[in-house]
C-alpha positions as CSV (number, residue, x, y, z in Angstrom):
1,X,-12.5,-32.8,-30.4
2,X,-10.2,-29.8,-29.4
3,X,-8.8,-27.2,-31.8
4,X,-5.9,-25.2,-30.9
5,X,-5.7,-21.8,-32.5
6,X,-2.8,-19.1,-32.3
7,X,-4.4,-15.8,-32.6
8,X,-2.9,-12.2,-32.6
9,X,-4.3,-9.7,-30.2
10,X,-5.8,-7.8,-33.2
11,X,-7.6,-10.8,-34.3
12,X,-8.8,-11.2,-30.9
13,X,-9.9,-7.6,-30.3
14,X,-11.6,-7.7,-33.8
15,X,-13.5,-10.9,-33.0
16,X,-14.5,-9.5,-29.6
17,X,-15.6,-6.2,-31.1
18,X,-17.7,-8.2,-33.6
19,X,-19.4,-10.0,-30.9
20,X,-17.8,-13.3,-31.8
21,X,-19.4,-15.2,-28.7
22,X,-17.3,-18.5,-29.3
23,X,-14.1,-16.6,-29.2
24,X,-15.1,-14.7,-26.2
25,X,-16.2,-17.6,-24.3
26,X,-12.8,-19.5,-25.2
27,X,-10.8,-16.6,-23.8
28,X,-12.9,-15.4,-20.9
29,X,-15.4,-17.9,-20.1
30,X,-18.0,-15.2,-20.8
31,X,-20.0,-13.8,-23.5
32,X,-18.9,-10.7,-25.5
33,X,-18.9,-7.5,-23.5
34,X,-16.8,-4.9,-21.7
35,X,-15.2,-7.6,-19.6
36,X,-14.0,-9.5,-22.7
37,X,-12.4,-6.3,-24.0
38,X,-10.7,-5.6,-20.8
39,X,-9.4,-9.0,-21.0
40,X,-7.6,-7.9,-24.4
41,X,-6.3,-4.8,-22.8
42,X,-4.8,-6.9,-19.9
43,X,-3.0,-9.0,-22.4
44,X,-1.7,-5.9,-24.1
45,X,-0.3,-4.7,-20.9
46,X,1.7,-7.8,-20.5
47,X,3.1,-7.1,-23.8
48,X,2.0,-10.4,-25.3
49,X,1.4,-10.5,-29.1
50,X,-0.2,-13.8,-29.5
51,X,-2.4,-16.1,-27.6
52,X,-2.9,-19.8,-28.0
53,X,-6.6,-20.9,-27.2
54,X,-8.1,-24.3,-27.3
55,X,-11.8,-24.7,-28.4
56,X,-13.7,-27.9,-28.0
57,X,-15.9,-28.8,-31.0
58,X,-18.4,-31.6,-31.3
59,X,-17.2,-34.5,-33.3
């Protein structure tokens, strides 16, 4: 099952800052850390305000 979520950059940054491993992997394919934080900075430079991500969930 795939869940689609629409997240704001502040929600994404907050999740990455609080080490949300599922969110970080959905966005970057990696665990939380500096690279994930850089990913959010890259989005900000592109002036995006929201991001749609798809997460796979069992079931």
